[in-house]
N, C-alpha and C positions, 0 to 999 in steps of 0.2 A: 503493500500499500504506500502511496506517495502522499506527501503534505504539501500545502502552498508554502512558498518561501516567504510570502508577504505576511500572511495571517496564521498559518498553522493549520488550517482547516484540512480535512482529508479530502483527496482529489481523486476521482475515479480515472482509471485508465482511458485514454482517448479524448478526455475533455479538454477543451481549448482554453476555458476560462474558469477561475475558482468561483464556486457557489457562494462563498462566504463573503469575499471582498471584490470580486469582479475583475481582478487583475488577471492578465493572460498567463497561462500556465505553459511551461515549455522548457527551454534551456536552463531556466533558473532552478528547476527541481533536480539538482545534481545529487549525487548520493550523500555527500557531507550534510547538506540542508536537510535531507530526508531523514538521515540518522539522527540529526539533532532533534528535530520536531517528533520523531518516533520514540525517543528516549524520554521526551517530556510530553507525553500525549495528553494528560490531564491539564497541563499547563497551557497546551496549545488550544485545547477547548475551551479554556477560561479566557483565553484572549480573543478568540473569534467574535463573540457577541459584542465586545467593545469596539472592535475595528468595524463591524458591519454596522453598528448603530451610529458611528461617527461619520458615515457617508450619507449624502442626501439620498431618499428613495426616489426612484423615478417611477412616475405613474404610467408612462407610456403614451400619454395623450400629446399630440402636436397642438401647436397654437390655434390652428384653425379649427380643429375638432373641439378644443376647449371653448373656443368662442361660440361655436354653434350650440354647444350644450349649455352655455350660459342663458340661452333663451328658452330652454325647455320648460322649467317651471317658474319662470319670470322672476319674482322677487327672491325665491329661495336660492335657485342656482346662480343667480346673478350676485348675490352677497357671498355664497360659497366661493365662487372664482375670484372675488375681490380679496378674499382673505387667505385662500390657500397658498401655501409658500412658493411653489414653482410659478404660479401664475399672477401672483400679486406684483411681480416686477416686470411682467410682459405687458407692454402698453396696448398691443392689439387686443389681448384677452381682456384686459381691464376696460378698454373702451366699450367692447361689445357686452361686457357684464353690466356695466354702468347704464348703457343705452337700453339693455333689457330691463333693468329695474325702473327706469324712467317710462319706457313703454308700457309695462305693466301697470304702473301707477296710472298713466294717462287712460289706459283702457278701463281701469277700475273706476275712476272719476267719471268718465263718459258713461259707463253702465249705470252707475248710481244716478246721475243726472237724467239719464233718458228714462229710467224707471220712475223717477219723481215727475218728470213732464207727462209721462203717458198716465200715471195716476191721476194727476191734476186734471188734464183733459178728459180722462174717461169719467171723472165725477160730474163734469159739465153735461157731457153726453157719451153714451156708451158707444156710439157709432165710430167715434174717434178711434177706439181700440181696434176696430176691424182694419182700419188704415195704418195705424202707427205700429201695431205688433208685428206685421209682416216687414215693414221697413226696419224696425229694430233688428229683426233676425237677418235681414240682408246686409246691414251694417256690421253685425257680429260676424257673419261669413267673410265679409271684406277684412275685418281686423284679423281673422284667423289666417286668411291667405297672406295677408301682408307679413304676419308673424312666421308663416313658412318661408317667405320671401327673404326675411332678415335672416333666418337661420341658413338659407342656401347662400346668401351673400358672405356671411361669416365663414361658412366652410369653404367658399372659394377664394379665401384670403383677401376679401374686399372690405375695405372700411366705408360701407355704406352708411351715410349719415341722413337719419330722418330730420326733415326740416323742424326746427326749433329744438327738439329733443336731443337730436345728434350734436347740435352746437352746444347745449347744456352739458352733456356727457363729456364732450371733449374739453370743455372748460373746467369741469370738475377734476379731470385728470392732470391738468396743468400744460 
């Protein structure tokens, strides 16, 4: 059995990288190093978690995928991508996360205002509901289609700015 020259983790034969630290395995695993770690097997196992925890963990998401996912649940995923460590330093992801939060807030405010307007007008006459409810459904369908378009733009590595909302999002990022 061979051990990694960097962290001392056990390395299976034919593996190109150490599972513990991610360093390339190869010529550095010469017999002297292997014997050193083999004699101190318990010590090597105790060293491995400290080295593995010292390195940042990669989530495997590229910037465009993270930016598109920032739109999925609006407020929630937008805030998550604003505070997650690898993405809070990426301007592209932060812009789309902020724009997602603001777009969700604008959609929520619109739906509340539309509901109040429909209820007020329906108290005057019930026939306005026959006209306004389908119009509200069409507007909701348009907002949903635009939300999908925003996700597509983020996935395509484009910084599409919604009028007013995009400018506010860019201003918040500095």
